[in-house]
N, C-alpha and C positions, 0 to 999 in steps of 0.2 A: 420485555423486549422479545420480539420474534423476528429474526432476520428472514428476509424473503428469499435470498440466495447468496452464494459466494460471489461477491462483486468482482474481486480479482485476487490473484496471487502475485505478490511482489517478489522479484528475483534480483538480487544484487549482482552486478557484473562490473568487471574492471573496464572493459571496452564495449561501449554501447553498439558501435558500428559492427563489430565482429559478432556480437550476440544477436543483433537484428538479422544478419545474414543467416545465421544458424537457425533461428526460430522461423524465418520465412521458409527455409527448406523443410524443416521438420513439420511445420503445420500446413504447408502448402497454401499459405496466404501471406499477403503483404502487411507490414506494419502500417496501421492506419493513422497514427498520431505520434509525434515527438514533441515534448514540451519540457521546459525548464521550470522548476518550482524553486525560486530563489531562496525563500525563507527556510526551505528544507535542504538547501545545498545539493540538489539532485537534478539530473536530467532523466526524463522518462520516455519510454517507447511502449506502445500498446498494440496488442493483438487480441482479436476476438475469437473465442473458442466456445461456440454455443452461446449460452447466456453469460458465461464467465469470461473475464479478460485475464491476460497475462501482462503484467507491468514489469518491464525491465528497468532497473534503477542503476544509473551510473553517478557516482559522487562527483560534484564539481569542486569539492573542497575536502582534503583528507581529514579535516577536523569535523566534518559534518557527520550526521548519524550513519549514513550509508558508508562513508569512508572509514569510520571507526569500526563498523560491522565487518567490512571486508578485511581490515587489518587484523581484527581479532579472530574471525571465523572463516575468512575466505569467501569466495563467491558461493552463491546458493540461495535457497529460499530465505527471504528476509521477513516476510509477513503474509498473513492471510487477512483478507478484508471481507466483511459481511455487509450487505445492503440492509438498511433499516429505514423505517419511516419514523419520524419524530426523534431525531438524534439527541436532542436535549433531554427528553424524557428517558430515552434508552440509557444515557449516561447517568441519570439520576437513579435508575434501577440498579445499574452496575455498582454505583457508589454505595447505595443502601445495602447491597449484598456483601459489602466489605471487600470488594475487588479493587485493587490499586489501579488508578488511572495515570496515564502520562499526561493526557489532555483533560483538564477539568471542564473545558468548554470547546465546542467545535471550532475548527479553523478551516481555511480554504486549502484544498488539495488540488491535484492534477484533475483535468477535465471539468473544473468548476464544481467538484463535489465538496460537500461539507464533511469533514473527517475528524476523527478523534481516535487516539490509540489507547489501548489497555496494556498495562505493564506486563511483560512476560513472566515476572515473578508470581503473578496471580493466574497465569494461564498455562501452566506446565511447560514453560520455556518457549511458548509460541507468541511472538509479537502479533497482537490482534488489532485490527483497525475496524472501526465502524464508519460506514459511509452513508450519506443521504444525498440524493439528487433532488434538489429543490426545483429543478427546471422541468420536471415531468408534469 
């Protein structure tokens, strides 16, 4: 597996609207997309910074992954996502290397990306996401 770039950095926030205003001021650019990913119980907002995106994550359910993260750790960096080609084969490489996966198979994420997460117990505490854009 050879990631092409950092696809995005996910940041967990309590109030998406407040965080959007902050990042618009900080980055000098507008949020270009807001989307709800129902199966992950999250609402997302995106900013583009060069080739990398910032993804703000607001939980839509306190029992969802982001809700639990904020309850346990507070707001802040939630995950880092790497762009890969051939997500299925990348997951197989990771699995063969003995790295623990959260997702054994890709699933749909925000912006129509195919995604899969690697467990932070195998990545020095950093929740890591692999993303593939099959629409390119």
